[in-house]
BATI-667040 format. One record per residue: x, y, z of N, C-alpha, C in turn. Coordinates in Angstrom, 2 decimals, always signed. Layout:
N
((X; Y; Z); (X; Y; Z); (X; Y; Z))
...
This chain:
265
((+4.41; -67.03; +12.02); (+4.88; -66.03; +11.01); (+3.42; -65.09; +10.78))
((+2.31; -65.70; +10.63); (+1.13; -64.80; +10.64); (+0.99; -63.82; +11.73))
((+1.41; -64.25; +12.89); (+1.35; -63.33; +14.09); (+2.22; -61.97; +13.93))
((+3.47; -62.33; +13.38); (+4.44; -61.36; +13.14); (+3.98; -60.38; +12.07))
((+3.26; -60.74; +11.08); (+2.65; -60.01; +10.01); (+1.64; -59.14; +10.44))
((+0.79; -59.80; +11.30); (-0.33; -58.99; +11.99); (+0.38; -57.79; +12.73))
((+1.26; -58.03; +13.62); (+1.95; -57.09; +14.53); (+2.43; -56.03; +13.48))
((+3.02; -56.38; +12.46); (+3.75; -55.43; +11.60); (+2.55; -54.63; +10.99))
((+1.64; -55.18; +10.46); (+0.55; -54.46; +9.95); (-0.17; -53.41; +10.83))
((-0.43; -53.90; +11.91); (-1.00; -52.95; +13.07); (-0.07; -51.67; +13.16))
((+1.17; -52.21; +13.35); (+2.32; -50.97; +13.66); (+2.28; -50.10; +12.56))
((+2.14; -50.58; +11.08); (+1.97; -49.51; +10.03); (+0.91; -48.62; +10.09))
((-0.23; -49.37; +10.30); (-1.59; -48.60; +10.32); (-1.49; -47.62; +11.46))
((-0.89; -47.98; +12.41); (-0.80; -46.86; +13.73); (+0.07; -45.67; +13.19))
((+1.04; -46.00; +12.59); (+2.15; -44.86; +12.06); (+1.34; -44.03; +11.08))
((+0.68; -44.76; +10.15); (+0.02; -44.04; +9.06); (-1.20; -42.94; +9.77))
((-1.89; -43.60; +10.87); (-2.81; -43.01; +11.50); (-2.29; -41.74; +12.15))
((-1.24; -41.90; +12.76); (-0.50; -40.63; +13.47); (-0.19; -39.64; +12.30))
((+0.42; -40.08; +11.21); (+0.87; -39.14; +10.16); (-0.37; -38.30; +9.66))
((-1.42; -39.11; +9.44); (-2.58; -38.50; +8.95); (-3.02; -37.51; +9.82))
((-3.18; -37.85; +11.03); (-3.53; -36.92; +12.05); (-2.74; -35.70; +12.12))
((-1.44; -35.85; +12.14); (-0.63; -34.83; +12.11); (-0.68; -33.78; +10.86))
((-1.08; -34.45; +9.70); (-1.24; -33.61; +8.53); (-2.34; -32.81; +8.75))
((-3.48; -33.56; +9.24); (-4.78; -32.80; +9.46); (-4.65; -31.83; +10.43))
((-3.85; -31.88; +11.44); (-3.52; -30.82; +12.45); (-2.88; -29.66; +11.71))
((-1.96; -29.88; +10.74); (-1.19; -28.92; +10.27); (-2.35; -27.94; +9.30))
((-3.17; -28.86; +8.66); (-4.11; -28.15; +7.74); (-5.04; -27.25; +8.61))
((-5.40; -27.95; +9.94); (-6.23; -27.18; +10.68); (-5.74; -25.71; +11.00))
((-4.37; -25.92; +11.49); (-3.47; -24.71; +11.70); (-3.57; -23.66; +10.57))
((-3.25; -24.17; +9.40); (-3.40; -23.28; +8.23); (-4.78; -22.59; +8.12))
((-5.74; -23.33; +8.32); (-7.27; -22.83; +7.93); (-7.44; -21.77; +9.09))
((-6.88; -21.96; +10.29); (-7.24; -21.12; +11.51); (-6.30; -19.91; +11.15))
((-4.98; -19.83; +10.58); (-4.30; -18.73; +10.22); (-5.07; -17.91; +9.20))
((-5.89; -18.61; +8.27); (-6.50; -17.96; +7.13); (-7.55; -16.95; +7.68))
((-7.96; -17.20; +8.81); (-9.10; -16.35; +9.28); (-8.60; -14.99; +9.96))
((-7.21; -14.47; +9.77); (-6.77; -13.41; +10.49); (-7.48; -12.24; +9.55))
((-7.97; -11.14; +10.44); (-8.52; -10.19; +9.85); (-7.83; -8.90; +10.20))
((-7.25; -8.17; +9.60); (-6.57; -6.86; +9.94); (-7.14; -5.56; +9.53))
((-7.53; -4.89; +10.59); (-8.23; -3.64; +10.20); (-7.25; -2.38; +10.33))
((-7.32; -1.69; +9.03); (-6.42; -0.49; +8.74); (-7.26; +0.78; +8.60))
((-7.23; +1.61; +9.62); (-7.79; +2.82; +9.46); (-6.69; +3.75; +8.57))
((-6.88; +4.55; +7.57); (-6.10; +5.43; +7.01); (-6.60; +6.43; +5.95))
((-5.82; +7.54; +5.87); (-6.22; +8.53; +5.39); (-6.56; +8.37; +3.81))
((-7.80; +8.79; +3.37); (-8.41; +8.49; +1.95); (-7.54; +8.75; +0.84))
((-6.51; +9.66; +1.17); (-5.60; +10.11; +0.06); (-4.67; +8.99; -0.38))
((-4.71; +7.84; +0.52); (-3.89; +6.83; +0.29); (-4.57; +5.63; -0.53))
((-5.87; +5.91; -0.85); (-6.80; +4.80; -1.32); (-6.26; +4.06; -2.50))
((-5.65; +4.66; -3.38); (-5.21; +3.84; -4.82); (-4.07; +3.05; -4.21))
((-3.15; +3.67; -3.60); (-1.93; +3.14; -3.27); (-1.99; +1.88; -2.32))
((-2.85; +2.17; -1.46); (-3.18; +0.81; -0.49); (-3.96; -0.23; -1.28))
((-4.78; +0.11; -2.33); (-5.57; -0.98; -2.93); (-4.50; -1.85; -3.45))
((-3.52; -1.33; -4.16); (-2.42; -1.99; -4.87); (-1.58; -2.75; -3.91))
((-1.41; -2.23; -2.96); (-0.60; -2.87; -1.78); (-1.34; -4.12; -1.22))
((-2.71; -3.72; -0.97); (-3.57; -4.82; -0.55); (-3.40; -5.89; -1.47))
((-3.60; -5.84; -2.65); (-3.67; -6.90; -3.75); (-2.26; -7.74; -3.75))
((-1.22; -6.95; -3.69); (+0.25; -7.64; -3.44); (+0.35; -8.37; -2.19))
((-0.11; -7.79; -1.21); (+0.24; -8.52; +0.09); (-0.73; -9.70; +0.37))
((-1.92; -9.76; -0.02); (-2.96; -10.79; -0.06); (-2.48; -11.89; -1.06))
((-1.78; -11.53; -2.05); (-1.38; -12.80; -3.02); (-0.32; -13.44; -2.26))
((+0.49; -12.80; -1.71); (+1.75; -13.33; -0.90); (+1.35; -14.01; +0.45))
((+0.30; -13.47; +1.17); (-0.14; -13.88; +2.63); (-1.62; -13.99; +2.45))
((-2.05; -15.25; +1.60); (-3.58; -15.24; +1.60); (-4.28; -15.57; +2.98))
((-3.40; -15.88; +4.19); (-3.96; -16.10; +5.35); (-4.57; -14.86; +6.06))
((-4.11; -13.71; +5.51); (-4.48; -12.31; +6.16); (-5.47; -11.68; +5.20))
((-6.34; -11.21; +5.74); (-7.42; -10.40; +5.08); (-7.29; -9.06; +5.62))
((-7.18; -8.16; +4.63); (-6.82; -6.73; +5.11); (-8.20; -5.80; +4.79))
((-8.69; -5.16; +5.80); (-9.74; -4.64; +5.90); (-9.52; -3.12; +6.14))
((-9.81; -2.25; +5.07); (-9.35; -0.66; +5.08); (-10.75; -0.02; +5.43))
((-10.64; +0.97; +6.31); (-11.40; +2.03; +6.67); (-10.90; +3.46; +6.30))
((-11.18; +3.88; +5.09); (-10.54; +5.13; +4.69); (-11.41; +6.37; +4.92))
((-10.79; +7.54; +5.16); (-11.58; +8.75; +5.51); (-10.72; +9.92; +5.78))
((-11.32; +10.89; +6.12); (-10.55; +12.18; +6.53); (-9.84; +11.69; +7.95))
((-8.81; +12.18; +8.20); (-7.86; +11.58; +9.48); (-8.65; +12.03; +10.74))
((-9.13; +13.06; +10.86); (-9.81; +13.58; +11.91); (-11.14; +12.79; +12.14))
((-11.77; +12.43; +11.22); (-13.02; +11.57; +11.37); (-12.53; +10.04; +11.72))
((-11.49; +9.72; +11.26); (-10.99; +8.46; +11.68); (-10.57; +8.29; +13.23))
((-9.89; +9.34; +13.52); (-9.35; +9.68; +15.04); (-10.79; +9.50; +15.91))
((-11.70; +10.04; +15.58); (-12.83; +10.25; +16.33); (-13.50; +8.79; +16.40))
((-13.58; +8.23; +15.22); (-14.14; +6.71; +15.21); (-13.30; +5.66; +16.10))
((-11.86; +5.99; +16.02); (-11.01; +4.96; +16.92); (-11.38; +5.26; +18.35))
((-11.33; +6.73; +18.87); (-11.73; +7.04; +20.15); (-13.19; +6.51; +20.66))
((-13.97; +6.38; +19.70); (-15.30; +5.72; +20.02); (-15.34; +4.12; +19.86))
((-14.24; +3.57; +19.61); (-14.17; +2.06; +19.66); (-14.17; +1.31; +18.50))
((-14.01; +2.03; +17.31); (-14.13; +1.50; +15.92); (-12.90; +0.54; +15.82))
((-13.02; -0.65; +15.48); (-12.16; -1.61; +15.30); (-10.99; -1.19; +14.39))
((-9.69; -1.04; +15.07); (-8.41; -0.78; +14.08); (-7.32; -1.31; +14.69))
((-6.37; -1.84; +13.74); (-5.15; -2.49; +14.21); (-4.08; -1.50; +13.93))
((-4.08; -0.93; +12.79); (-3.10; -0.05; +12.46); (-3.86; +1.54; +12.09))
((-3.15; +2.40; +12.37); (-3.79; +3.80; +11.95); (-2.70; +4.69; +11.08))
((-2.97; +5.16; +10.01); (-2.27; +5.94; +9.08); (-2.83; +7.39; +8.98))
((-2.14; +8.45; +9.51); (-2.97; +9.70; +9.33); (-2.17; +10.57; +8.35))
((-2.83; +11.57; +7.94); (-2.37; +12.35; +6.80); (-1.68; +13.60; +7.47))
((-1.57; +13.53; +9.04); (-1.08; +14.81; +9.55); (-0.75; +14.30; +10.99))
((+0.12; +14.73; +11.73); (+0.59; +14.37; +12.93); (-0.42; +14.60; +14.09))
((-1.42; +15.85; +14.00); (-2.13; +16.12; +14.95); (-2.96; +14.92; +15.43))
((-3.61; +14.32; +14.48); (-4.60; +13.19; +15.03); (-3.74; +12.11; +15.58))
((-2.49; +11.82; +15.08); (-1.83; +10.73; +15.81); (-1.40; +11.30; +17.11))
((-1.02; +12.44; +17.39); (-0.55; +13.15; +18.62); (-1.73; +12.84; +19.69))
((-2.87; +13.14; +19.11); (-3.98; +13.12; +20.06); (-4.28; +11.60; +20.39))
((-4.18; +10.80; +19.58); (-4.38; +9.12; +20.05); (-3.28; +8.79; +20.92))
((-2.05; +9.46; +20.77); (-0.99; +8.88; +21.52); (-1.34; +9.55; +23.02))
((-1.74; +10.63; +23.04); (-1.91; +11.36; +24.25); (-3.02; +10.45; +25.17))
((-3.88; +9.76; +24.41); (-4.84; +8.98; +25.07); (-4.53; +7.65; +25.06))
((-3.13; +7.21; +24.81); (-2.69; +5.80; +24.98); (-3.38; +4.90; +24.05))
((-3.89; +5.38; +22.88); (-4.55; +4.31; +22.19); (-3.60; +3.84; +20.97))
((-2.49; +4.27; +20.78); (-1.49; +3.60; +19.90); (-0.42; +3.07; +20.75))
((+0.29; +2.24; +19.89); (+1.70; +1.66; +20.63); (+2.71; +2.69; +20.25))
((+3.19; +3.56; +21.29); (+3.99; +4.69; +20.79); (+5.42; +4.12; +20.44))
((+5.75; +3.01; +20.81); (+7.02; +2.45; +20.33); (+7.09; +2.13; +18.93))
((+5.80; +1.96; +18.16); (+5.88; +1.49; +16.83); (+5.60; +2.76; +15.95))
((+5.26; +3.97; +16.42); (+5.05; +5.12; +15.84); (+6.16; +5.55; +14.81))
((+5.87; +5.76; +13.63); (+6.84; +6.20; +12.60); (+6.35; +7.13; +11.50))
((+7.01; +8.13; +11.10); (+6.70; +9.04; +10.01); (+6.84; +8.06; +8.81))
((+5.63; +7.69; +7.98); (+5.89; +6.68; +6.85); (+5.94; +7.58; +5.50))
((+5.29; +8.47; +5.21); (+5.20; +9.17; +3.94); (+5.08; +10.78; +3.85))
((+5.64; +11.32; +2.76); (+5.44; +12.80; +2.64); (+4.62; +13.16; +1.56))
((+3.91; +14.08; +1.21); (+3.10; +14.51; +0.32); (+3.29; +15.85; -0.17))
((+2.59; +16.29; -1.11); (+2.56; +17.86; -1.47); (+1.36; +18.27; -1.68))
((+1.18; +19.70; -1.42); (-0.26; +20.34; -1.69); (-0.08; +21.15; -2.99))
((-1.26; +20.89; -3.83); (-1.21; +21.59; -5.11); (-2.65; +22.00; -5.44))
((-2.76; +23.04; -6.22); (-3.97; +23.60; -6.65); (-4.30; +22.80; -8.15))
((-5.63; +22.48; -8.20); (-6.03; +21.89; -9.45); (-7.30; +22.67; -10.02))
((-7.55; +22.50; -11.36); (-8.50; +23.14; -11.96); (-9.07; +21.86; -12.97))
((-10.51; +21.96; -13.33); (-10.76; +21.16; -14.47); (-9.77; +20.97; -15.65))
((-9.83; +19.72; -16.26); (-8.80; +19.57; -17.30); (-9.08; +20.62; -18.45))
((-10.39; +20.93; -18.84); (-10.87; +21.70; -19.88); (-10.86; +23.25; -19.49))
((-10.56; +23.50; -18.28); (-10.56; +24.88; -17.65); (-9.78; +25.76; -18.73))
((-10.34; +27.06; -18.76); (-9.63; +28.14; -19.64); (-9.22; +29.30; -18.67))
((-9.47; +29.00; -17.45); (-9.17; +30.14; -16.46); (-7.58; +30.30; -16.53))
((-7.28; +31.53; -16.27); (-5.70; +31.79; -16.22); (-5.31; +32.06; -14.82))
((-4.91; +30.96; -14.19); (-4.48; +30.85; -12.85); (-3.22; +29.95; -12.68))
((-2.16; +30.57; -12.25); (-1.04; +29.60; -11.97); (-0.32; +29.78; -10.81))
((-1.04; +30.53; -9.63); (-0.52; +30.28; -8.38); (-1.31; +30.66; -7.41))
((-1.32; +30.20; -6.15); (-2.39; +30.30; -5.12); (-3.01; +31.59; -5.04))
((-2.20; +32.60; -5.14); (-2.50; +34.23; -5.02); (-3.70; +34.37; -6.02))
((-3.71; +33.62; -7.09); (-4.70; +33.90; -8.30); (-6.20; +33.51; -7.81))
((-6.34; +32.90; -6.65); (-7.48; +32.54; -6.38); (-8.38; +33.92; -5.95))
((-7.82; +35.01; -5.64); (-8.48; +36.21; -5.37); (-9.20; +36.89; -6.70))
((-8.91; +36.33; -7.88); (-9.47; +36.77; -9.01); (-10.78; +36.75; -9.17))
((-11.71; +37.59; -9.60); (-13.10; +37.53; -9.75); (-13.64; +36.36; -10.72))
((-12.57; +35.88; -11.59); (-13.10; +34.70; -12.38); (-13.28; +33.34; -11.51))
((-12.58; +33.27; -10.28); (-12.72; +32.16; -9.60); (-13.81; +32.56; -8.48))
((-15.01; +32.08; -8.75); (-16.17; +32.33; -8.20); (-16.29; +31.34; -6.85))
((-15.79; +30.02; -7.00); (-15.80; +29.07; -5.98); (-14.56; +28.33; -6.17))
((-14.11; +27.99; -4.91); (-13.02; +26.99; -4.95); (-13.21; +26.13; -3.63))
((-12.57; +25.05; -3.69); (-12.85; +23.92; -2.48); (-11.63; +23.43; -1.84))
((-11.81; +23.30; -0.65); (-10.71; +22.69; +0.14); (-11.21; +21.72; +1.16))
((-10.63; +20.80; +1.67); (-11.28; +20.04; +2.75); (-11.64; +20.81; +4.04))
((-12.58; +20.37; +4.83); (-13.02; +20.92; +6.14); (-11.75; +20.99; +7.04))
((-11.10; +22.16; +7.35); (-9.97; +22.25; +8.27); (-10.12; +21.62; +9.43))
((-11.39; +21.53; +9.94); (-11.29; +20.83; +11.59); (-11.18; +19.51; +11.45))
((-11.41; +18.83; +10.36); (-11.07; +17.26; +10.21); (-10.34; +16.83; +9.31))
((-10.14; +17.66; +8.06); (-9.30; +17.03; +7.11); (-7.85; +17.73; +7.02))
((-6.94; +16.91; +6.99); (-5.64; +17.55; +7.28); (-5.19; +18.24; +5.85))
((-5.67; +17.94; +4.61); (-5.39; +18.69; +3.47); (-5.95; +20.06; +3.49))
((-7.24; +20.16; +4.42); (-8.00; +21.47; +4.46); (-7.02; +22.31; +5.48))
((-6.44; +21.59; +6.50); (-5.76; +22.42; +7.49); (-4.60; +22.75; +6.86))
((-3.79; +22.10; +5.88); (-2.66; +22.80; +5.22); (-3.22; +23.74; +4.23))
((-4.24; +23.70; +3.58); (-4.63; +24.59; +2.76); (-4.93; +25.97; +3.43))
((-5.63; +25.91; +4.36); (-5.92; +27.26; +5.08); (-4.70; +27.68; +5.68))
((-3.84; +27.09; +6.19); (-2.61; +27.37; +6.74); (-1.85; +28.30; +5.57))
((-1.77; +27.43; +4.32); (-1.00; +28.18; +3.33); (-1.62; +29.41; +2.70))
((-3.00; +29.56; +2.69); (-3.57; +30.59; +2.28); (-3.55; +31.93; +3.18))
((-3.55; +31.35; +4.56); (-3.24; +32.48; +5.54); (-1.87; +33.04; +5.62))
((-0.91; +32.26; +5.26); (+0.26; +32.62; +5.13); (+0.70; +33.54; +4.02))
((-0.05; +33.37; +3.09); (+0.04; +34.27; +1.76); (-0.67; +35.56; +1.96))
((-1.58; +35.56; +3.10); (-2.04; +36.80; +3.31); (-3.63; +37.02; +2.54))
((-4.01; +35.76; +1.99); (-5.40; +35.95; +1.23); (-6.51; +35.35; +1.81))
((-6.29; +34.78; +2.85); (-7.51; +33.71; +3.24); (-8.55; +34.75; +3.62))
((-8.43; +35.90; +4.33); (-9.71; +36.53; +4.70); (-10.39; +37.18; +3.43))
((-9.74; +37.59; +2.51); (-10.16; +38.06; +1.23); (-11.05; +36.96; +0.32))
((-10.72; +35.77; +0.65); (-11.28; +34.66; -0.32); (-12.31; +33.69; +0.62))
((-12.33; +33.72; +1.69); (-12.94; +32.63; +2.43); (-14.35; +32.52; +2.29))
((-15.29; +33.85; +1.68); (-16.38; +33.56; +1.44); (-16.76; +32.78; +0.18))
((-15.76; +32.56; -0.63); (-16.08; +31.67; -1.88); (-15.42; +30.19; -1.77))
((-15.06; +29.98; -0.42); (-14.53; +28.58; -0.27); (-15.85; +27.59; -0.03))
((-15.74; +26.33; -0.55); (-16.54; +25.37; -0.36); (-16.00; +24.41; +0.30))
((-16.31; +23.91; +1.38); (-15.66; +22.84; +2.26); (-16.12; +21.39; +2.09))
((-15.25; +20.52; +2.04); (-15.64; +19.13; +1.75); (-15.17; +18.20; +2.79))
((-15.64; +17.08; +2.87); (-15.79; +16.22; +3.88); (-14.50; +15.69; +3.88))
((-13.74; +15.30; +2.93); (-12.37; +14.87; +2.77); (-11.84; +15.28; +1.44))
((-10.53; +14.94; +1.26); (-9.85; +15.53; -0.03); (-10.20; +14.76; -1.16))
((-10.75; +13.63; -1.32); (-11.41; +13.07; -2.50); (-12.62; +13.75; -2.83))
((-13.26; +14.16; -2.18); (-14.62; +14.94; -2.22); (-14.13; +16.27; -2.94))
((-13.05; +17.01; -2.57); (-12.61; +18.10; -3.22); (-12.30; +17.71; -4.72))
((-11.46; +16.70; -4.81); (-11.11; +16.13; -6.23); (-12.39; +16.07; -7.03))
((-13.40; +15.49; -6.54); (-14.66; +15.18; -7.28); (-15.50; +16.49; -7.74))
((-15.34; +17.55; -6.63); (-15.96; +18.76; -6.97); (-15.23; +19.42; -8.15))
((-14.13; +19.46; -8.19); (-13.23; +20.00; -9.33); (-13.43; +19.13; -10.66))
((-13.40; +17.92; -10.60); (-13.61; +17.12; -11.74); (-14.94; +17.46; -12.55))
((-16.15; +17.58; -11.49); (-17.39; +17.65; -12.17); (-17.77; +19.32; -12.48))
((-16.67; +19.98; -12.22); (-16.94; +21.64; -12.38); (-17.84; +22.27; -11.55))
((-18.20; +21.76; -10.35); (-18.84; +22.40; -9.30); (-18.19; +23.57; -8.87))
((-16.80; +23.64; -8.88); (-15.98; +24.59; -8.37); (-15.07; +24.80; -9.36))
((-14.47; +26.28; -9.44); (-13.40; +26.46; -10.50); (-11.95; +25.91; -10.30))
((-11.83; +25.68; -8.84); (-10.52; +25.20; -8.51); (-10.64; +24.40; -7.10))
((-9.54; +23.75; -6.79); (-9.41; +23.13; -5.56); (-8.03; +22.87; -5.11))
((-7.76; +22.74; -3.74); (-6.46; +22.51; -3.05); (-6.52; +20.94; -2.61))
((-5.59; +20.12; -3.17); (-5.48; +18.70; -2.86); (-4.11; +18.29; -2.58))
((-4.00; +17.11; -2.36); (-2.74; +16.47; -2.46); (-2.19; +16.17; -3.82))
((-0.79; +16.25; -4.05); (-0.21; +15.82; -5.38); (-0.81; +14.40; -5.79))
((-0.89; +13.72; -4.80); (-1.28; +12.01; -4.87); (-2.71; +12.03; -5.40))
((-3.56; +12.89; -5.14); (-5.07; +12.68; -5.38); (-5.03; +13.38; -6.88))
((-4.14; +14.31; -7.27); (-4.32; +14.93; -8.54); (-3.94; +14.23; -9.63))
((-2.85; +13.37; -9.31); (-2.25; +12.46; -10.60); (-3.07; +11.32; -10.85))
((-4.00; +10.94; -10.08); (-4.77; +9.71; -10.34); (-5.96; +10.01; -11.23))
((-6.22; +11.29; -11.40); (-7.49; +11.76; -12.17); (-6.94; +12.40; -13.62))
((-7.63; +11.93; -14.55); (-7.43; +12.54; -15.95); (-8.47; +13.63; -16.33))
((-9.21; +13.93; -15.19); (-10.21; +15.25; -15.38); (-9.80; +16.42; -14.86))
((-8.71; +16.36; -14.31); (-8.09; +17.60; -13.68); (-6.58; +17.65; -14.04))
((-6.17; +19.03; -14.00); (-4.87; +19.25; -14.07); (-4.13; +20.21; -13.08))
((-3.01; +20.00; -12.65); (-2.15; +20.76; -11.65); (-1.61; +22.11; -12.20))
((-2.04; +23.26; -11.63); (-1.76; +24.56; -12.07); (-0.68; +25.41; -11.20))
((-0.58; +24.77; -9.92); (+0.42; +25.46; -8.90); (+0.55; +24.41; -7.72))
((+1.67; +24.71; -7.07); (+2.08; +23.81; -5.88); (+2.22; +24.98; -5.03))
((+1.82; +24.70; -3.73); (+2.02; +25.43; -2.57); (+3.34; +26.12; -2.41))
((+3.63; +27.46; -2.23); (+5.07; +27.81; -2.03); (+5.78; +27.18; -0.84))
((+6.98; +27.06; -1.12); (+7.77; +26.40; +0.15); (+7.69; +27.24; +1.43))
((+7.35; +26.45; +2.34); (+7.33; +27.32; +3.72); (+6.11; +27.79; +4.05))
((+5.09; +27.59; +3.22); (+3.67; +28.32; +3.46); (+2.85; +27.34; +4.44))
((+3.20; +26.18; +4.57); (+2.53; +25.36; +5.53); (+3.56; +24.30; +6.06))
((+2.92; +23.66; +7.14); (+3.64; +22.56; +7.79); (+4.12; +21.60; +7.04))
((+5.27; +20.79; +7.02); (+5.37; +19.61; +6.14); (+4.38; +18.69; +6.17))
((+3.88; +17.99; +5.08); (+2.94; +17.13; +4.88); (+3.51; +15.75; +5.21))
((+3.36; +15.20; +6.43); (+3.75; +13.96; +6.85); (+2.69; +12.93; +7.37))
((+2.98; +11.80; +6.97); (+1.97; +10.69; +7.30); (+2.51; +9.81; +8.20))
((+2.12; +9.99; +9.62); (+2.59; +8.99; +10.66); (+1.75; +7.79; +10.55))
((+2.28; +6.71; +11.01); (+1.55; +5.31; +11.25); (+1.97; +4.74; +12.46))
((+1.15; +3.93; +13.03); (+1.36; +3.18; +14.26); (+0.48; +2.15; +14.36))
((+1.04; +1.11; +15.12); (+0.05; -0.10; +15.50); (-1.00; +0.44; +16.84))
((-2.00; +0.01; +16.80); (-2.94; +0.36; +17.82); (-2.55; -0.37; +19.14))
((-2.68; +0.21; +20.16); (-2.28; -0.38; +21.49); (-3.20; -1.51; +21.85))
((-4.40; -1.46; +21.47); (-5.34; -2.54; +21.82); (-5.58; -3.54; +20.69))
((-4.54; -3.74; +19.83); (-4.89; -4.76; +18.61); (-4.76; -6.14; +19.37))
((-5.65; -6.96; +18.64); (-5.70; -8.34; +19.12); (-5.00; -9.35; +18.02))
((-4.44; -8.50; +17.03); (-3.70; -9.36; +15.95); (-2.37; -8.84; +15.92))
((-1.57; -8.93; +17.07); (-0.18; -8.18; +17.16); (+0.70; -8.62; +15.98))
((+0.59; -9.94; +15.84); (+1.89; -10.52; +14.90); (+1.53; -10.20; +13.42))
((+0.12; -10.22; +13.10); (-0.22; -9.74; +11.61); (-0.03; -8.26; +11.58))
((-0.31; -7.52; +12.51); (-0.13; -6.10; +12.58); (+1.33; -5.71; +12.24))
((+2.36; -6.34; +12.90); (+3.68; -6.21; +12.89); (+4.31; -6.45; +11.51))
((+3.74; -7.61; +11.03); (+4.17; -8.20; +9.56); (+3.68; -7.06; +8.59))
((+2.55; -6.71; +8.55); (+2.17; -5.79; +7.59); (+2.54; -4.41; +7.85))
((+2.83; -4.03; +8.93); (+3.57; -2.83; +9.45); (+4.96; -2.72; +8.58))
((+5.54; -3.76; +8.89); (+7.09; -3.81; +8.12); (+6.99; -3.96; +6.79))
((+5.87; -4.48; +6.19); (+5.67; -4.63; +4.71); (+5.64; -3.25; +4.00))
((+4.83; -2.18; +4.70); (+4.69; -0.77; +4.32); (+5.95; -0.21; +3.89))
((+7.04; -0.64; +4.50); (+8.36; -0.05; +4.14); (+9.09; -0.86; +3.34))
((+8.70; -2.04; +2.79); (+9.52; -2.97; +2.07); (+9.79; -2.47; +0.55))
((+10.75; -2.88; -0.08); (+10.95; -2.16; -1.44); (+9.53; -2.32; -2.27))
((+8.85; -3.52; -2.35); (+7.80; -3.65; -3.13); (+6.51; -2.64; -2.74))
((+6.49; -2.21; -1.49); (+5.54; -1.19; -1.01); (+6.18; +0.18; -1.45))
((+7.30; +0.38; -1.24); (+8.05; +1.80; -1.65); (+7.80; +2.11; -2.85))
((+7.88; +1.09; -3.80); (+7.76; +1.39; -5.33); (+6.14; +1.66; -5.58))
((+5.37; +1.13; -4.88); (+3.79; +1.42; -5.14); (+3.63; +2.80; -4.65))
((+4.11; +3.21; -3.41); (+3.90; +4.48; -3.06); (+4.38; +5.65; -3.94))
((+5.66; +5.33; -4.38); (+6.29; +6.31; -5.22); (+5.51; +6.55; -6.52))
((+4.90; +5.28; -7.11); (+4.13; +5.29; -8.27); (+3.01; +6.28; -8.24))
((+2.44; +6.51; -7.03); (+1.07; +7.41; -6.76); (+1.42; +8.59; -6.29))
((+2.68; +9.03; -6.36); (+3.45; +10.43; -6.09); (+3.69; +10.55; -4.62))
((+3.67; +9.60; -3.71); (+4.18; +9.75; -2.46); (+5.83; +9.76; -2.30))
((+6.31; +10.39; -1.37); (+7.72; +10.25; -1.00); (+7.83; +9.53; +0.27))
((+8.87; +8.75; +0.51); (+8.85; +7.95; +1.76); (+9.68; +9.03; +2.61))
((+9.38; +8.95; +3.88); (+9.87; +10.02; +4.88); (+11.12; +9.59; +5.04))
((+12.18; +10.43; +5.30); (+13.54; +10.14; +5.59); (+13.76; +10.52; +7.11))
């Protein structure tokens, strides 16, 4: 009888050992998944929306760490071309995405137009200037106004295009202050370093120090579209695909719309 109980006890211990080992393996797998780091290079105009999306996503999926690299789309493009880590790229214009696609740096099959935006003119909240359309930038009262550097900042490209279309660029280009990105334009206007600035609607509405006085006339510039894609060389394919899909989820759509974006149709 004692021998039978000994055999039973040994069997139970072995089974428990296997179960514990199995649980340990599951824990190890979970801990391994928690180390996933996803690098997202995105236009700085998305800063506030992406911060909220990051908070929501990491609350749902704590195994993924989102690392944002935010800046002017042209600058981000150059960084990616030079080997900067990126699993997903979101540009504020198609040009930068087109250039990366031509160099086979993005997965073409994943590319999609994610968001739309609008170009607006802003002045300091306490400004007494009487300007309510882009053409008013020619007024003598406007001594300096700011746009993004057109060569690297999509907002600057759209701004110059609109001012050219309106026939006023050549007459006012000498009082233009160029900024490294669209958020710097916002800062210059907030601090009163310039009388006015051209930014995205989404930048203007996050600041209580500026007010919108005009929107770019319809057809004065190319549509402001934000294309997104997974990078061809990503080493975190599954995590990239999951987050990429989340960007168009109802939860993310609500966040983007909260900050003034429209989903591209």
